[in-house]
N, C-alpha and C positions, 0 to 999 in steps of 0.2 A: 504494500500500500504506500509506503514511504517512497519507494523507487518510482512508482507511478506518479506521485505528486511532484517529485523532483524533476522528472522528465517533462511533465506538463508545464512546470514553471520555466524550464529552459526553453521549451518550444515557444511559449508565450513571449519570453524575453527576445528570442530571435525574431519572431514576427514583428514585435514592437520596434526593434532596432532597424529592421528592414523598412518598415513604414516610415520611421523617422528619417532614415537615409534618403528614401524616395522623396519625402517632403522637402528635403534640403536641396534637391536638384543635383544629386551626384550621379545620375544616370549618364552614361557616355553615348547612348544611342540617340542619334538625331532623327527627327521625323523624315520620312521619305516623301519628297515633293511630288513624286509621281502618283502616290496613293492619296485619294481624297481623305480629308479629315472629317469624320462623322461624329457629330455631337450626340451623345446619348442623352435621352430625356430621362430625367429623374422620375422614379416611380412615385406616384402620388402617395402622400401619407394617409394611411387608412387607420382609423381608430374609432373608439366608441365616442359618440357625442356626449358632452357633459350633461348629466342629469339635473344640474343646478342652473337655474336662470335667475339673474338679479333684476330687480325692479326698483324704480324710483319711488313708487307709492304702493300702498296696500291695495288701493283700487285697481291698479294695473295688474297686480298679481292675481287678485280675485277674478278679474275678467278673463285672464289667461287660463285660470283653472275652471272657470265657469261655476263658481260657488259664491255664496255670501257667507264668509266665514265668521264665526263667533270670535270676538276679540275682547281682551280684558279692558274694562273701562277704569279700573282702579289698579294702581301700581304703587309701590313705595315711593315716597317723595323723592324727586330728582331724577326719575327714570324717563328716558325719551327713546324714540325709535332710532336705532343705529343703522339697521339694514333690513331689507325685505327680499326674500327669495322664495323660489318654489323648487321642490325636489321631485323629479319624475312627473311633474304636472299633477301629482297626487297629494302633496303635502306643502302647505304654506308655512314658511318659517319667518317669524318676526323676532329680531334681536333687539332688545332694549338695553341701553347702557346707562349707568349712573353718570350724570354730569353735575358736578358741583355747582351750586348756585351761590347766592350772596351769603347765605348762612350755612357754612360747611359743617356746623355742629348738628344739623338736623338729620343727616344721613351719612354714615361713615363707610359706604359701600366702595368708595375709591375706585371707580371704573369697572366694577364687577358687572356682569351681564345677567339678564334674564332671557332665556331662549324659549320662545313659545312656538309650538307647532300645532297645526290643525289641519285635518284632512278627512276624506270620506273613506279611506282604506281602514280595514280592520286590523287589530293587533297593536303592538307597541310601536309608536311612531317617534318616540323620544330620541332615539339614536344613542341613548345612554344605557349601557348594559352593566354598570357597576353593581356589585353586591353591597347593599346598605345594611347597616346593623339592624334597623327597624323598618318593617313594612307593615303598614296599617291601612285598613279600609274603613271609611266613614261615609255617611251620607251628608251631602251639602245641598240644601234646598231640594231634597228628594233625589239627588243624583249620587250614585255610588262613585266615590273617589278613592284612588289608591295613593297613599303618601309614602315616600321613601326618604330615609335619613336617620335621625336620632329620635329619642323619646319625645322631645319638644320641638326640634328644629326640622325643617323640610328642605331637602335638596331637589326632589323630583315629585311631581304630582301628575296623575293621568286619569282621564275620565272620558266617558262617551255620553253625548247629549244631543238630542234632535238629529240623529244620523251623522253627527260629526265626532271624530275622534280627536282628543286634545292631550297635549303633554306640555308641561312647563318645568324647565330646569333652572334652578337658582344657583349661580356660581357662588354666591354668598348666601347661606341658608337663611330662611325666614322662619318665624315661629308658625305653628300650625294655624293659629287664628288668622294671621296675615294671609297665609295661603288660602284658607277658606274664604276670606273676604274677596280675594282676587277671583277665585273660581265662581263665587256667587254672583259676581259682577262681570262675568264673561258672557257677552250677548252678541247678537247679530244686529247691528244698527243698519239703517237704510243705506248708508254709504260710509266708507272708511276714509279717513284723512291720515296723511303721514305726519 
């Protein structure tokens, strides 16, 4: 096994030095003027298209997905929309970031984000697959919500309501009462503003 590895390393080194020598122009062969020079067309790059599309506003993303997504009307003080995107045209993601205002003592989140996802697909759309110490299920205004985090603090919440699947991840955890208030005030307005 070691011999094979050493031989492969030497072969790679030889190929690498050949390529470097060729790149430096050390070839002694001059092109034949009698033979036409044919330019080879580079093969087109083929790959998977990105499943993520960025939008300037929530309205644009909602129209692209053809849904009227429920969105939180209540967030901790100082949070504003940072970005709006869709994933596979199935999930709308809105990232809220804490931006310090005049009174920096009101919220010490210091740039931490809240990532909110909503879509019509079933299952876990959070994109967060960590194992949390505590997983609890409670009803919030009649909706079954799963909270993940600690005994009192929440990092992740997920729920389904009115045919839409929701997930909210807090980079800086919030207490369960704050999470419940956000979830209770997650509604579908007539239009969304950024």
